[in-house]
PAKOL-102640 format. One line per field, with one value per residue: residue number from 0; x, y, z of N, C-alpha, C in turn. Coordinates in Angstrom, 1 decimal. Example, Ala and Ser with C-alpha at 12.3 -4.5 7.8 and 13.67 -1.06 7.14 Angstrom:
REM PAKOL-102640
pos <- c(0	1)
neast <- c(13.2	12.8)
nnorth <- c(-5.7	-2.2)
nup <- c(7.8	7.1)
caeast <- c(12.3	13.7)
canorth <- c(-4.5	-1.1)
caup <- c(7.8	7.1)
ceast <- c(13.2	12.9)
cnorth <- c(-3.3	0.0)
cup <- c(7.8	7.9)
//
This chain:
REM PAKOL-102640
pos <- c(0	1	2	3	4	5	6	7	8	9	10	11	12	13	14	15	16	17	18	19	20	21	22	23	24	25	26	27	28	29	30	31	32	33	34	35	36	37	38	39	40	41	42	43	44	45	46	47	48	49	50	51	52	53	54	55	56	57	58	59	60	61	62	63	64	65	66	67	68	69	70	71	72	73	74	75	76	77	78	79	80	81	82	83	84	85	86	87	88	89	90	91	92	93	94	95	96	97	98	99	100	101	102	103	104	105	106	107	108	109	110	111	112	113	114	115	116	117	118	119	120	121	122	123	124	125	126	127	128	129	130	131	132	133)
neast <- c(110.7	110.2	108.1	107.8	107.4	107.6	109.6	111.6	113.0	112.9	111.0	108.7	108.5	107.8	105.5	103.8	103.3	102.2	99.8	98.4	98.0	96.4	94.3	93.4	92.4	90.3	88.6	87.9	86.3	84.1	84.3	84.3	84.7	86.6	88.7	89.2	90.1	92.6	93.9	94.5	96.4	98.5	99.3	100.2	102.4	104.2	104.5	105.9	108.2	109.2	109.7	111.7	113.8	114.2	115.1	117.3	117.4	117.2	115.2	111.9	112.0	114.5	114.2	112.1	113.4	115.4	113.7	112.6	112.8	111.4	108.2	106.6	105.1	105.7	104.6	102.0	98.7	97.8	97.5	97.7	99.2	101.6	102.3	102.7	104.9	106.8	107.1	105.5	103.6	100.2	97.7	94.7	94.1	94.9	93.1	91.0	92.5	93.3	91.0	91.0	90.8	91.9	90.1	88.2	88.3	86.6	84.2	80.7	79.6	78.9	80.7	80.2	80.8	81.5	82.3	84.6	86.2	86.8	88.3	90.4	91.5	92.4	94.2	96.1	97.0	98.1	100.2	101.7	102.7	104.0	106.0	107.6	108.5	109.9)
nnorth <- c(139.3	137.0	136.7	134.3	131.7	128.8	127.7	126.5	124.1	121.4	121.5	122.4	120.2	118.3	119.4	119.3	116.5	115.9	117.6	116.4	113.9	114.6	115.6	113.3	112.0	113.6	113.3	110.5	110.9	112.0	114.8	116.8	119.5	120.6	118.5	118.9	121.5	121.3	119.5	121.0	122.7	121.0	120.6	123.3	123.5	121.6	122.9	125.2	124.0	123.2	125.6	126.7	124.8	125.3	128.0	127.7	128.2	128.0	128.8	130.4	133.1	133.8	133.3	135.1	137.5	137.3	137.4	139.7	142.1	141.2	140.9	139.1	137.3	135.5	134.8	133.8	132.2	131.2	128.6	128.2	130.4	129.9	127.5	128.5	130.1	128.2	127.1	124.9	122.8	123.0	120.5	118.5	117.7	119.8	122.0	121.4	121.3	123.9	125.1	125.3	127.2	129.2	130.4	128.7	127.9	129.5	128.7	127.8	125.9	122.6	120.4	117.7	114.0	113.1	115.4	116.0	113.7	113.8	116.1	115.3	113.1	114.6	116.2	114.4	113.3	115.6	116.1	113.9	114.3	116.8	116.0	114.6	116.6	118.4)
nup <- c(88.0	85.6	82.6	81.6	83.2	83.2	81.1	79.6	77.3	78.1	80.3	78.9	77.2	79.1	80.3	78.1	77.8	80.4	80.3	78.2	79.4	81.4	80.0	78.9	81.1	81.9	79.6	79.9	82.1	81.1	80.9	78.7	77.5	79.1	78.8	76.0	76.1	77.7	76.1	73.8	75.0	75.2	72.6	72.2	73.8	72.6	70.1	70.9	71.8	69.4	68.2	69.9	69.3	66.7	66.5	68.0	70.8	74.4	76.2	76.4	77.0	76.0	73.4	72.8	73.1	71.0	68.8	69.0	67.3	65.2	63.4	65.2	67.6	70.4	72.8	72.5	72.2	69.9	68.0	65.3	64.5	65.8	64.5	61.9	62.4	62.8	60.4	59.8	57.9	57.2	57.4	56.8	59.4	60.8	60.6	62.3	64.8	64.9	65.7	68.4	71.4	73.9	75.5	76.0	78.6	80.0	79.2	79.5	78.0	77.3	75.7	73.2	73.4	70.9	69.6	71.1	70.8	68.1	68.0	69.7	68.2	65.9	67.1	68.0	65.5	64.5	66.3	66.0	63.4	63.8	65.6	64.0	62.4	63.9)
caeast <- c(110.2	110.0	106.8	107.9	107.9	108.1	109.8	112.7	112.6	112.5	109.9	107.7	108.2	107.2	104.2	103.0	102.9	101.3	98.6	97.9	97.5	95.4	93.1	92.8	91.7	89.0	87.9	87.5	85.4	83.2	84.4	84.7	85.2	87.9	89.6	89.7	90.9	93.9	94.5	95.1	97.7	99.6	99.7	100.8	103.7	105.1	104.9	106.9	109.4	109.8	110.2	113.0	114.8	114.3	115.8	118.5	117.3	116.9	114.1	111.1	112.5	115.6	113.6	111.4	114.5	115.9	112.8	112.0	112.7	110.7	106.8	106.1	104.7	105.9	103.7	100.7	98.1	97.3	98.2	98.0	100.3	102.8	102.7	103.2	106.3	107.7	107.0	104.9	102.5	98.9	96.9	93.3	93.9	95.2	91.9	90.3	93.3	93.3	89.8	91.3	90.7	92.2	88.9	87.3	88.3	85.5	82.9	79.8	79.2	79.2	81.0	80.0	81.9	81.9	83.2	85.8	87.0	87.3	89.4	91.6	92.0	93.1	95.4	97.0	97.6	98.9	101.2	102.7	103.4	104.8	107.2	108.5	108.9	110.9)
canorth <- c(138.0	136.8	136.5	133.0	131.0	127.4	128.1	125.7	123.0	120.2	121.9	122.4	118.7	117.5	119.9	118.6	115.1	116.0	118.2	115.4	112.9	115.3	115.8	111.9	111.6	114.3	112.5	109.4	111.2	112.7	116.3	117.0	120.9	120.5	117.7	119.6	122.6	120.9	118.9	122.2	123.2	120.1	121.1	124.5	123.2	121.0	123.9	126.1	123.2	123.1	127.0	126.8	124.1	125.9	129.1	127.4	128.8	127.0	129.3	131.1	134.4	134.1	133.2	136.3	138.4	137.1	137.7	141.1	143.0	140.7	141.2	137.9	137.3	134.2	134.8	133.7	130.8	130.9	127.4	128.5	131.5	129.2	126.5	129.2	130.6	127.0	126.6	123.6	122.7	122.5	119.4	118.3	117.7	121.0	122.9	121.0	121.7	125.3	125.7	125.4	128.5	129.2	131.0	127.6	127.7	130.1	128.4	126.9	125.0	121.1	119.6	116.3	113.1	112.9	116.6	115.9	112.7	114.4	117.0	114.5	112.4	115.6	116.7	113.3	113.2	116.9	116.0	113.0	115.1	117.8	115.5	114.3	118.0	119.0)
caup <- c(87.7	84.2	82.1	81.2	84.5	82.9	79.7	79.0	76.4	79.0	81.1	77.9	76.7	80.2	80.3	77.0	78.2	81.6	79.9	77.4	80.2	82.2	79.2	78.7	82.3	81.7	78.6	80.7	83.1	80.3	81.0	77.3	77.2	79.8	78.0	74.7	76.6	78.0	74.9	73.1	75.7	75.0	71.3	72.2	74.3	71.6	69.1	71.4	71.8	68.0	67.9	70.6	68.6	65.3	66.6	68.8	72.1	75.5	76.9	75.7	77.1	75.2	72.1	72.5	72.9	69.7	67.8	69.4	66.2	64.2	63.7	65.8	69.1	71.0	73.9	72.0	72.3	68.6	67.4	63.8	64.4	66.2	63.4	60.8	62.8	62.8	59.1	59.8	56.9	57.7	56.8	57.2	60.9	61.5	60.7	63.7	66.0	65.0	66.2	69.8	71.8	75.4	76.2	76.3	80.0	80.6	78.5	80.3	77.0	77.4	74.4	73.1	73.3	69.5	69.2	71.9	70.2	66.8	68.5	70.2	67.0	65.1	67.9	68.0	64.2	64.3	67.1	65.3	62.2	64.5	66.2	62.7	61.8	64.8)
ceast <- c(109.9	108.5	106.7	108.4	108.4	108.3	111.0	112.1	112.1	111.3	108.7	107.4	107.3	105.7	103.3	102.4	101.9	99.9	97.8	97.2	96.4	94.1	92.5	91.9	90.3	88.1	87.1	86.3	84.2	83.1	85.1	85.3	86.5	89.0	90.1	90.6	92.3	94.7	95.2	96.4	98.8	100.1	100.6	102.3	104.7	105.4	105.9	108.3	110.0	110.4	111.6	114.1	115.1	115.3	117.1	118.6	116.8	115.5	113.2	111.4	113.6	115.1	112.9	112.3	115.1	115.1	112.2	111.8	111.9	109.1	106.1	105.9	104.8	105.0	102.3	100.1	97.5	98.1	98.6	99.1	101.7	103.2	103.3	104.7	107.3	107.8	106.4	103.7	101.2	98.4	95.5	93.1	94.1	94.1	91.2	91.1	93.3	92.1	90.0	91.4	90.8	91.0	87.9	87.3	87.2	84.2	82.0	79.4	79.7	79.5	80.5	81.1	82.4	82.8	84.6	86.7	87.5	88.4	90.6	92.3	92.9	94.4	96.5	97.7	98.6	100.2	102.4	103.4	104.4	106.1	108.2	109.1	110.1	111.9)
cnorth <- c(138.1	136.4	135.1	132.2	129.5	127.5	127.3	124.6	121.8	120.4	121.7	121.0	118.1	118.0	119.4	117.3	115.1	116.6	117.1	114.3	113.4	115.3	114.3	111.6	112.4	113.6	111.3	109.6	112.0	114.3	116.8	118.4	120.9	119.7	118.4	120.9	122.3	120.2	119.9	122.7	122.2	120.3	122.2	124.4	122.7	122.0	124.9	125.3	123.4	124.5	127.1	126.0	124.7	127.1	128.8	128.0	127.8	127.5	130.2	132.7	134.7	134.2	134.6	137.5	138.4	137.6	139.1	142.2	142.5	140.9	139.8	138.1	135.7	133.8	134.8	132.3	130.5	129.7	127.5	129.4	130.7	128.3	127.4	129.7	129.4	126.3	125.1	123.7	122.2	121.4	119.5	118.4	119.0	122.1	122.6	121.5	123.2	126.0	125.9	126.9	128.5	129.8	129.9	127.4	128.5	129.7	127.5	125.8	123.6	120.5	118.3	115.3	113.0	114.1	116.5	114.8	113.1	115.3	116.4	113.8	113.4	116.0	115.6	113.2	114.4	116.7	115.0	113.6	116.1	117.2	115.0	115.5	118.5	118.0)
cup <- c(86.2	83.7	81.7	82.4	84.1	81.5	79.1	78.2	77.1	79.7	80.0	77.4	77.9	80.5	79.2	77.4	79.4	81.1	79.0	78.4	81.1	81.3	78.9	79.9	82.3	80.7	79.2	81.6	82.4	80.5	79.7	77.0	77.9	79.2	76.8	75.1	76.8	76.9	74.0	73.7	75.4	73.6	71.3	72.8	73.3	70.5	69.6	71.6	70.4	67.7	68.6	69.8	67.3	65.4	67.6	70.2	73.1	76.2	76.0	75.7	76.2	73.7	71.7	72.3	71.5	68.6	68.0	68.2	65.0	64.4	64.1	67.2	69.5	72.1	73.4	72.2	71.0	68.0	66.0	63.7	64.8	65.1	62.2	61.2	62.7	61.4	58.9	58.9	57.5	56.8	57.2	58.7	61.5	61.6	62.1	64.8	66.0	65.5	67.7	70.3	73.4	76.2	76.5	77.9	80.7	80.1	79.4	79.4	77.3	76.0	74.4	73.1	71.8	69.1	69.9	71.2	69.0	67.1	68.8	69.0	66.1	65.8	67.8	66.5	64.0	65.1	66.5	64.1	62.8	64.9	65.1	62.2	62.6	65.2)
//
């Protein structure tokens, strides 16, 4: 069994949309940390779509094989590292987006609406720029 179960470009595109929708529902329900957590995953999925397109591969597994001799790691959750691999230039919104941490899933911290909305706004701007880039 592969380490990349849902790894194709079309699957990752669909997952990005679904995680964004899920995060918006959590935001509406004032579940701010969970909303931010899922919103970050939507960004991660789009970054990985961009990498697949950049390197001309259809799956993350094939991309990982292609880059196996390079000092890079595709199986990462670091949005900043993925953006660098994609040669995606950071801007002001990127700094907020790069604070995303998959460890938020374990956090008992209750984020505020203001904090969550700022993250969502930055993620939306980041994704618009990313979609123009890829």
